[in-house]
C-alpha positions in Angstrom: 15.3 75.0 15.1 12.0 76.6 14.3 11.4 74.2 11.4 11.4 71.2 13.7 9.0 72.8 16.2 6.4 72.9 13.4 6.4 69.1 13.1 6.1 68.5 16.8 3.1 70.7 17.3 -0.3 69.3 18.2 -1.7 70.6 14.9 0.1 68.0 12.8 -1.0 65.0 15.0 -4.2 64.3 13.0 -2.3 64.1 9.8 0.2 61.7 11.3 -2.7 59.5 12.4 -4.3 59.7 9.0 -1.0 58.8 7.4 -0.6 55.8 9.7 -4.1 54.6 8.8 -3.6 55.0 5.1 -0.2 53.2 5.2 -1.9 50.3 7.2 -4.7 50.0 4.6 -2.1 50.0 1.8 -0.2 47.2 3.5 -3.3 45.2 4.1 -4.3 45.6 0.4 -0.9 44.5 -0.7 -1.0 41.5 1.5 -4.4 40.5 0.1 -3.1 40.8 -3.5 -0.1 38.7 -2.6 -2.3 36.1 -0.9 -4.6 35.8 -3.9 -1.7 35.4 -6.2 -0.2 32.7 -4.0 -3.6 31.0 -3.7 -3.9 30.9 -7.5 -0.4 29.5 -7.8 -1.3 26.7 -5.3 -4.5 26.0 -7.2 -2.6 25.6 -10.5 0.0 23.4 -8.8 -2.8 21.2 -7.3 -4.5 20.9 -10.7 -1.3 19.9 -12.4 -0.5 17.4 -9.6 -4.0 15.8 -9.9 -3.5 15.4 -13.6 -0.1 13.8 -13.2 -1.5 11.5 -10.4 -4.5 10.5 -12.6 -2.1 9.6 -15.4 0.1 7.7 -13.0 -2.8 5.6 -11.7 -4.1 5.0 -15.3 -0.6 3.8 -16.3 -0.5 1.6 -13.2 -3.8 0.0 -14.1 -2.7 -0.6 -17.7 0.6 -2.2 -16.4 -1.3 -4.4 -13.9 -3.6 -5.5 -16.7 -0.7 -6.4 -19.0 1.2 -8.3 -16.3 -1.7 -10.5 -15.0 -0.8 -14.1 -14.4 -3.3 -15.4 -16.9 -2.0 -13.1 -19.6 1.5 -14.2 -19.0 0.4 -17.8 -19.3 -1.3 -17.1 -22.6 1.9 -15.4 -23.9 4.0 -18.3 -22.8 1.7 -20.9 -24.5 1.5 -18.8 -27.7 5.3 -18.7 -28.0 5.7 -22.4 -27.1 7.4 -21.6 -23.8 7.1 -23.9 -20.7 4.8 -23.1 -17.9 6.0 -20.3 -15.9 8.2 -21.1 -12.9 8.9 -19.3 -9.7 11.5 -16.5 -10.3 11.3 -16.8 -14.1 10.9 -13.5 -16.0 9.0 -13.3 -19.3 10.0 -10.2 -21.2 7.7 -9.2 -24.1 9.3 -6.8 -26.6 7.4 -6.0 -29.9 5.2 -9.1 -29.6 8.1 -11.5 -29.0 8.5 -13.2 -25.7 11.9 -14.0 -24.1 12.3 -16.0 -21.0 14.9 -14.9 -18.5 15.8 -17.4 -15.7 
């Protein structure tokens, strides 16, 4: 019984306050460390996403260039194919053109 009365005395109150302040600072520091780690992960993800997006748009530009109407006309004339028609597909594989109607 006497043991518990020691912890409830007014002499221990400053130590309780100090302990609460130290625990609060520790939690704040831990949250800042976690926030910095998550921010770095987000930065890495954004960097990777930008690289993938740049590669996608580069491939899209290359594809657009390869499938231009004038280029398809030239391929058709080179391989003695008729003029292209609506709905006609010209498939080019290894430099050989195939017409799919």
